[in-house]
MIROBA-112737 format. One record per residue (C-alpha): residue in three letters; x, y, z. Coordinates in steps of 0.25 Angstrom, whole numbers. Example, Ala and Ser with C-alpha at 12.3 -4.5 7.8 and 13.67 -1.06 7.14 Angstrom:
<pts>
{res->Ala, xx->49, yy->-18, zz->31}
{res->Ser, xx->55, yy->-4, zz->29}
</pts>
This chain:
<pts>
{res->Unk, xx->-370, yy->-126, zz->-433}
{res->Unk, xx->-376, yy->-136, zz->-423}
{res->Unk, xx->-374, yy->-151, zz->-422}
{res->Unk, xx->-385, yy->-160, zz->-416}
{res->Unk, xx->-378, yy->-171, zz->-409}
{res->Unk, xx->-390, yy->-180, zz->-407}
{res->Unk, xx->-402, yy->-181, zz->-415}
{res->Unk, xx->-411, yy->-192, zz->-421}
{res->Unk, xx->-414, yy->-187, zz->-435}
{res->Unk, xx->-422, yy->-200, zz->-439}
{res->Unk, xx->-432, yy->-196, zz->-428}
{res->Unk, xx->-435, yy->-181, zz->-431}
{res->Unk, xx->-448, yy->-177, zz->-436}
{res->Unk, xx->-445, yy->-172, zz->-451}
{res->Unk, xx->-459, yy->-166, zz->-453}
{res->Unk, xx->-453, yy->-151, zz->-451}
{res->Unk, xx->-443, yy->-155, zz->-462}
{res->Unk, xx->-453, yy->-160, zz->-473}
{res->Unk, xx->-451, yy->-174, zz->-467}
{res->Unk, xx->-437, yy->-174, zz->-475}
{res->Unk, xx->-424, yy->-177, zz->-468}
{res->Unk, xx->-416, yy->-169, zz->-478}
{res->Unk, xx->-424, yy->-157, zz->-475}
{res->Unk, xx->-422, yy->-158, zz->-460}
{res->Unk, xx->-407, yy->-159, zz->-462}
{res->Unk, xx->-407, yy->-147, zz->-471}
{res->Unk, xx->-414, yy->-139, zz->-460}
{res->Unk, xx->-404, yy->-144, zz->-449}
{res->Unk, xx->-393, yy->-139, zz->-457}
{res->Unk, xx->-400, yy->-126, zz->-459}
{res->Unk, xx->-401, yy->-125, zz->-444}
{res->Unk, xx->-386, yy->-127, zz->-443}
{res->Unk, xx->-386, yy->-141, zz->-438}
{res->Unk, xx->-372, yy->-146, zz->-443}
{res->Unk, xx->-373, yy->-160, zz->-439}
{res->Unk, xx->-383, yy->-170, zz->-433}
{res->Unk, xx->-380, yy->-183, zz->-426}
{res->Unk, xx->-392, yy->-192, zz->-428}
{res->Unk, xx->-393, yy->-202, zz->-416}
{res->Unk, xx->-397, yy->-217, zz->-418}
{res->Unk, xx->-406, yy->-223, zz->-407}
{res->Unk, xx->-409, yy->-237, zz->-413}
{res->Unk, xx->-404, yy->-247, zz->-423}
{res->Unk, xx->-417, yy->-248, zz->-431}
{res->Unk, xx->-418, yy->-233, zz->-435}
{res->Unk, xx->-403, yy->-232, zz->-438}
{res->Unk, xx->-402, yy->-236, zz->-453}
{res->Unk, xx->-413, yy->-226, zz->-457}
{res->Unk, xx->-407, yy->-215, zz->-448}
{res->Unk, xx->-393, yy->-218, zz->-455}
{res->Unk, xx->-400, yy->-217, zz->-469}
{res->Unk, xx->-407, yy->-204, zz->-466}
{res->Unk, xx->-395, yy->-196, zz->-461}
{res->Unk, xx->-384, yy->-203, zz->-471}
{res->Unk, xx->-385, yy->-192, zz->-481}
{res->Unk, xx->-382, yy->-181, zz->-471}
{res->Unk, xx->-367, yy->-178, zz->-467}
{res->Unk, xx->-372, yy->-169, zz->-456}
{res->Unk, xx->-379, yy->-180, zz->-449}
{res->Unk, xx->-372, yy->-191, zz->-441}
{res->Unk, xx->-377, yy->-203, zz->-434}
{res->Unk, xx->-375, yy->-212, zz->-421}
{res->Unk, xx->-378, yy->-227, zz->-420}
{res->Unk, xx->-384, yy->-232, zz->-408}
{res->Unk, xx->-397, yy->-237, zz->-400}
{res->Unk, xx->-403, yy->-228, zz->-390}
{res->Unk, xx->-404, yy->-234, zz->-376}
{res->Unk, xx->-419, yy->-233, zz->-376}
{res->Unk, xx->-421, yy->-241, zz->-388}
{res->Unk, xx->-427, yy->-255, zz->-384}
{res->Unk, xx->-434, yy->-261, zz->-396}
{res->Unk, xx->-423, yy->-260, zz->-407}
{res->Unk, xx->-411, yy->-268, zz->-411}
{res->Unk, xx->-400, yy->-268, zz->-400}
{res->Unk, xx->-387, yy->-263, zz->-406}
{res->Unk, xx->-375, yy->-272, zz->-405}
{res->Unk, xx->-361, yy->-267, zz->-405}
{res->Unk, xx->-359, yy->-272, zz->-420}
{res->Unk, xx->-372, yy->-265, zz->-424}
{res->Unk, xx->-367, yy->-251, zz->-418}
{res->Unk, xx->-353, yy->-253, zz->-425}
{res->Unk, xx->-359, yy->-256, zz->-438}
{res->Unk, xx->-370, yy->-245, zz->-438}
{res->Unk, xx->-359, yy->-235, zz->-434}
{res->Unk, xx->-350, yy->-238, zz->-445}
{res->Unk, xx->-355, yy->-227, zz->-453}
{res->Unk, xx->-349, yy->-213, zz->-455}
{res->Unk, xx->-362, yy->-207, zz->-451}
{res->Unk, xx->-362, yy->-213, zz->-437}
{res->Unk, xx->-353, yy->-205, zz->-427}
{res->Unk, xx->-359, yy->-209, zz->-414}
{res->Unk, xx->-364, yy->-221, zz->-406}
{res->Unk, xx->-378, yy->-220, zz->-399}
{res->Unk, xx->-386, yy->-215, zz->-394}
{res->Unk, xx->-384, yy->-225, zz->-383}
{res->Unk, xx->-384, yy->-224, zz->-367}
{res->Unk, xx->-394, yy->-227, zz->-356}
{res->Unk, xx->-408, yy->-222, zz->-354}
{res->Unk, xx->-415, yy->-226, zz->-341}
{res->Unk, xx->-426, yy->-216, zz->-344}
{res->Unk, xx->-433, yy->-224, zz->-354}
{res->Unk, xx->-427, yy->-238, zz->-351}
{res->Unk, xx->-430, yy->-246, zz->-339}
{res->Unk, xx->-427, yy->-260, zz->-333}
{res->Unk, xx->-414, yy->-268, zz->-336}
{res->Unk, xx->-406, yy->-258, zz->-345}
{res->Unk, xx->-394, yy->-267, zz->-347}
{res->Unk, xx->-397, yy->-267, zz->-362}
{res->Unk, xx->-396, yy->-252, zz->-362}
{res->Unk, xx->-382, yy->-253, zz->-356}
{res->Unk, xx->-378, yy->-263, zz->-365}
{res->Unk, xx->-382, yy->-255, zz->-377}
{res->Unk, xx->-375, yy->-243, zz->-372}
{res->Unk, xx->-362, yy->-251, zz->-370}
{res->Unk, xx->-363, yy->-257, zz->-384}
{res->Unk, xx->-364, yy->-242, zz->-390}
{res->Unk, xx->-352, yy->-238, zz->-382}
{res->Unk, xx->-344, yy->-250, zz->-387}
{res->Unk, xx->-348, yy->-246, zz->-402}
{res->Unk, xx->-344, yy->-232, zz->-400}
{res->Unk, xx->-330, yy->-236, zz->-394}
{res->Unk, xx->-328, yy->-245, zz->-406}
{res->Unk, xx->-332, yy->-235, zz->-416}
{res->Unk, xx->-326, yy->-223, zz->-409}
{res->Unk, xx->-339, yy->-215, zz->-410}
{res->Unk, xx->-345, yy->-207, zz->-399}
{res->Unk, xx->-357, yy->-211, zz->-391}
{res->Unk, xx->-371, yy->-204, zz->-390}
{res->Unk, xx->-376, yy->-207, zz->-376}
{res->Unk, xx->-391, yy->-206, zz->-372}
{res->Unk, xx->-393, yy->-207, zz->-357}
{res->Unk, xx->-405, yy->-204, zz->-349}
{res->Unk, xx->-407, yy->-207, zz->-334}
{res->Unk, xx->-395, yy->-216, zz->-335}
{res->Unk, xx->-384, yy->-205, zz->-335}
{res->Unk, xx->-373, yy->-211, zz->-326}
{res->Unk, xx->-375, yy->-226, zz->-331}
{res->Unk, xx->-373, yy->-220, zz->-345}
{res->Unk, xx->-360, yy->-214, zz->-341}
{res->Unk, xx->-356, yy->-227, zz->-333}
{res->Unk, xx->-358, yy->-235, zz->-346}
{res->Unk, xx->-350, yy->-225, zz->-354}
{res->Unk, xx->-339, yy->-225, zz->-344}
{res->Unk, xx->-339, yy->-240, zz->-343}
{res->Unk, xx->-338, yy->-242, zz->-358}
{res->Unk, xx->-327, yy->-232, zz->-361}
{res->Unk, xx->-337, yy->-223, zz->-369}
{res->Unk, xx->-327, yy->-211, zz->-366}
{res->Unk, xx->-319, yy->-217, zz->-377}
{res->Unk, xx->-328, yy->-212, zz->-388}
{res->Unk, xx->-337, yy->-202, zz->-380}
{res->Unk, xx->-349, yy->-196, zz->-386}
{res->Unk, xx->-362, yy->-188, zz->-382}
{res->Unk, xx->-371, yy->-189, zz->-370}
{res->Unk, xx->-383, yy->-184, zz->-378}
{res->Unk, xx->-395, yy->-176, zz->-373}
{res->Unk, xx->-388, yy->-173, zz->-360}
{res->Unk, xx->-397, yy->-173, zz->-348}
{res->Unk, xx->-387, yy->-175, zz->-336}
{res->Unk, xx->-380, yy->-165, zz->-327}
{res->Unk, xx->-366, yy->-159, zz->-327}
{res->Unk, xx->-360, yy->-170, zz->-318}
{res->Unk, xx->-365, yy->-180, zz->-328}
{res->Unk, xx->-360, yy->-172, zz->-340}
{res->Unk, xx->-346, yy->-172, zz->-334}
{res->Unk, xx->-345, yy->-187, zz->-333}
{res->Unk, xx->-350, yy->-188, zz->-348}
{res->Unk, xx->-339, yy->-178, zz->-352}
{res->Unk, xx->-329, yy->-186, zz->-345}
{res->Unk, xx->-333, yy->-198, zz->-353}
{res->Unk, xx->-330, yy->-191, zz->-366}
{res->Unk, xx->-345, yy->-188, zz->-369}
{res->Unk, xx->-351, yy->-175, zz->-374}
{res->Unk, xx->-364, yy->-169, zz->-369}
{res->Unk, xx->-375, yy->-166, zz->-379}
{res->Unk, xx->-386, yy->-157, zz->-375}
{res->Unk, xx->-400, yy->-158, zz->-381}
{res->Unk, xx->-412, yy->-150, zz->-381}
{res->Unk, xx->-414, yy->-154, zz->-366}
{res->Unk, xx->-404, yy->-143, zz->-362}
{res->Unk, xx->-414, yy->-133, zz->-367}
{res->Unk, xx->-425, yy->-138, zz->-357}
{res->Unk, xx->-427, yy->-129, zz->-345}
{res->Unk, xx->-426, yy->-140, zz->-335}
{res->Unk, xx->-413, yy->-145, zz->-340}
{res->Unk, xx->-404, yy->-138, zz->-330}
{res->Unk, xx->-394, yy->-149, zz->-328}
{res->Unk, xx->-391, yy->-150, zz->-343}
{res->Unk, xx->-390, yy->-135, zz->-345}
{res->Unk, xx->-379, yy->-136, zz->-334}
{res->Unk, xx->-372, yy->-146, zz->-342}
{res->Unk, xx->-373, yy->-137, zz->-355}
{res->Unk, xx->-367, yy->-126, zz->-347}
{res->Unk, xx->-355, yy->-134, zz->-341}
{res->Unk, xx->-352, yy->-144, zz->-353}
{res->Unk, xx->-338, yy->-141, zz->-359}
{res->Unk, xx->-339, yy->-134, zz->-372}
{res->Unk, xx->-333, yy->-146, zz->-380}
{res->Unk, xx->-342, yy->-157, zz->-374}
{res->Unk, xx->-356, yy->-154, zz->-378}
{res->Unk, xx->-365, yy->-156, zz->-390}
{res->Unk, xx->-380, yy->-152, zz->-394}
{res->Unk, xx->-391, yy->-161, zz->-399}
{res->Unk, xx->-406, yy->-162, zz->-401}
{res->Unk, xx->-409, yy->-176, zz->-399}
{res->Unk, xx->-420, yy->-173, zz->-410}
{res->Unk, xx->-431, yy->-176, zz->-411}
{res->Unk, xx->-431, yy->-177, zz->-396}
{res->Unk, xx->-428, yy->-166, zz->-385}
{res->Unk, xx->-431, yy->-153, zz->-393}
{res->Unk, xx->-424, yy->-141, zz->-386}
{res->Unk, xx->-432, yy->-129, zz->-381}
{res->Unk, xx->-439, yy->-122, zz->-388}
{res->Unk, xx->-444, yy->-135, zz->-395}
{res->Unk, xx->-445, yy->-144, zz->-383}
{res->Unk, xx->-455, yy->-155, zz->-384}
{res->Unk, xx->-455, yy->-154, zz->-400}
{res->Unk, xx->-447, yy->-162, zz->-410}
{res->Unk, xx->-433, yy->-159, zz->-410}
{res->Unk, xx->-423, yy->-157, zz->-422}
{res->Unk, xx->-408, yy->-155, zz->-423}
{res->Unk, xx->-411, yy->-140, zz->-427}
{res->Unk, xx->-415, yy->-138, zz->-413}
{res->Unk, xx->-401, yy->-141, zz->-408}
{res->Unk, xx->-399, yy->-126, zz->-409}
{res->Unk, xx->-408, yy->-124, zz->-397}
{res->Unk, xx->-399, yy->-134, zz->-389}
{res->Unk, xx->-387, yy->-126, zz->-393}
{res->Unk, xx->-393, yy->-112, zz->-390}
{res->Unk, xx->-397, yy->-117, zz->-376}
{res->Unk, xx->-383, yy->-122, zz->-373}
{res->Unk, xx->-377, yy->-109, zz->-378}
{res->Unk, xx->-386, yy->-102, zz->-368}
{res->Unk, xx->-382, yy->-111, zz->-357}
{res->Unk, xx->-367, yy->-109, zz->-360}
{res->Unk, xx->-368, yy->-94, zz->-363}
{res->Unk, xx->-363, yy->-95, zz->-377}
{res->Unk, xx->-368, yy->-95, zz->-391}
{res->Unk, xx->-376, yy->-105, zz->-398}
{res->Unk, xx->-366, yy->-105, zz->-409}
{res->Unk, xx->-355, yy->-108, zz->-399}
{res->Unk, xx->-363, yy->-120, zz->-394}
{res->Unk, xx->-366, yy->-125, zz->-409}
{res->Unk, xx->-351, yy->-124, zz->-412}
{res->Unk, xx->-346, yy->-131, zz->-399}
{res->Unk, xx->-356, yy->-142, zz->-400}
{res->Unk, xx->-353, yy->-144, zz->-415}
{res->Unk, xx->-338, yy->-145, zz->-412}
{res->Unk, xx->-340, yy->-154, zz->-400}
{res->Unk, xx->-348, yy->-164, zz->-409}
{res->Unk, xx->-338, yy->-164, zz->-420}
{res->Unk, xx->-327, yy->-167, zz->-409}
{res->Unk, xx->-335, yy->-178, zz->-403}
{res->Unk, xx->-337, yy->-184, zz->-417}
{res->Unk, xx->-323, yy->-181, zz->-423}
{res->Unk, xx->-320, yy->-190, zz->-435}
{res->Unk, xx->-334, yy->-193, zz->-437}
{res->Unk, xx->-342, yy->-190, zz->-450}
{res->Unk, xx->-348, yy->-178, zz->-442}
{res->Unk, xx->-335, yy->-173, zz->-439}
{res->Unk, xx->-330, yy->-175, zz->-454}
{res->Unk, xx->-342, yy->-167, zz->-458}
{res->Unk, xx->-338, yy->-155, zz->-449}
{res->Unk, xx->-324, yy->-156, zz->-455}
{res->Unk, xx->-329, yy->-155, zz->-469}
{res->Unk, xx->-338, yy->-144, zz->-467}
</pts>
């Protein structure tokens, strides 16, 4: 059984599933997807996303505003605390820094990041971190704000082993997306080989970043198997072992959450 630790279910193309979300969920379950963590990226889309996944116990949510979102409502600390006061919400984010798509004075991005960390600490919920071309600044903010108190996930990991070690020291897990399957992703593959067994997760980031053999096409949580298979090859083990270990890691990180309660009940 697999867990997709990062996906955007309100953004996937449901055409292959008769444009029906329930049909999609049934297909994911049939493909041995045990749990999906649906990640928020703005305030405006969140209410509809919550309504969409509310009936499904095997889908959890995060609350947050992506560092590249410019034209939406800026979340206050009270906003995040209020929205996260729901059993479905097990994480805060995705949040972080992104210098690839954002330019100029990015003080607003830093402040948003710090607000999310403050909310996570008050709620005792892990953080979902997005960082692109801002790796060391992201780690500096996490360190300065005491984010190690709650830990979380460096999602869609694209850095090297030296960076991974620093993230691990800050109590964060490393999550591998379809990028690890790309031919030129040698630094990420190196991290996948070296990462301690109890500190990695797998994800799709669907509908983005589809793994080989679907690179360049719409991505779906069912494709998380390809990420697991590639990591199994890199670590010279079985895909079953990677699925089991990453699932165990997910439930350890989110111990006490609704996701963990589902595991205990199953």
